[in-house]
C-alpha positions in Angstrom: 62.7 141.7 -25.0 62.9 139.1 -22.3 59.6 138.0 -20.7 60.2 137.2 -17.0 59.4 133.7 -15.7 56.7 135.1 -13.4 54.5 135.8 -16.5 55.4 132.4 -18.0 54.2 130.7 -14.8 50.8 132.3 -15.2 50.2 130.0 -18.3 49.9 126.9 -16.1 47.8 128.5 -13.3 45.0 130.0 -15.5 45.8 133.3 -13.8 44.2 136.6 -14.5 47.7 137.7 -15.6 47.6 135.7 -18.8 46.1 138.7 -20.7 49.1 140.8 -19.5 51.4 138.2 -21.0 49.5 138.2 -24.3 49.7 142.0 -24.4 53.5 142.0 -23.8 53.9 139.5 -26.6 51.7 141.4 -29.0 53.3 144.8 -28.2 56.8 143.4 -28.7 55.9 141.9 -32.0 54.3 145.1 -33.2 57.5 147.0 -32.3 59.6 144.4 -34.2 61.4 143.2 -31.1 62.8 139.7 -30.7 61.1 138.1 -27.7 62.7 135.6 -25.3 60.4 133.6 -22.9 62.4 133.0 -19.7 61.7 130.1 -17.3 59.7 127.7 -19.6 59.5 124.5 -17.7 56.5 122.6 -19.1 55.4 121.4 -22.5 52.1 123.3 -22.0 54.0 126.6 -21.5 56.2 125.8 -24.6 53.2 125.1 -26.8 51.5 128.3 -25.6 54.5 130.5 -26.1 55.3 129.0 -29.6 51.6 129.3 -30.7 51.8 133.0 -29.8 54.8 133.6 -32.0 57.6 133.8 -29.5 60.7 132.6 -31.2 63.2 132.2 -28.4 62.8 130.1 -25.3 64.9 129.3 -22.3 64.2 127.3 -19.2 64.4 124.1 -17.2 62.4 122.3 -19.9 65.6 122.2 -21.9 68.3 122.2 -19.2 69.2 123.4 -15.7 71.9 126.1 -15.4 75.4 124.6 -16.0 79.0 125.4 -16.2 80.5 126.4 -19.6 82.3 123.1 -20.1 79.1 121.2 -19.3 77.2 123.4 -21.7 79.5 122.6 -24.6 79.1 118.9 -23.9 75.3 119.2 -23.7 75.2 121.3 -26.9 77.2 118.6 -28.7 74.8 115.8 -27.5 71.8 118.0 -28.5 73.2 118.4 -32.0 73.7 114.7 -32.3 70.1 114.1 -31.3 68.9 116.6 -33.8 71.0 115.0 -36.5 69.4 111.6 -35.7 65.9 113.1 -36.0 66.8 114.5 -39.4 67.9 111.0 -40.4 64.6 109.5 -39.2 65.7 108.0 -35.9 62.9 107.7 -33.3 64.5 109.5 -30.5 62.9 112.2 -28.2 64.3 115.6 -29.1 65.6 118.1 -26.6 67.3 121.2 -27.9 67.2 124.9 -28.4 64.3 126.6 -29.9 65.2 129.4 -32.2 63.6 131.7 -34.8 
């Protein structure tokens, strides 16, 4: 189930719609569905989503839309950064969040 960015945006605005987002997440989990949060653009949104058990995230926090060739290059660089973190290098991570 993909959660639309309009619900993700409510996290940063302390909107009355946040309980709707929480209900969508809970219902999806109870039905055994994989959940993707679309449009995550801030660390606050990411922390909220991850703390509520959402395993897949997409949005500008990671990267803007790009062409396929650019994506392959970005993916390779992201993998290199992740490998550096595993080896103990002090570099800021940017990558894909997965279950």
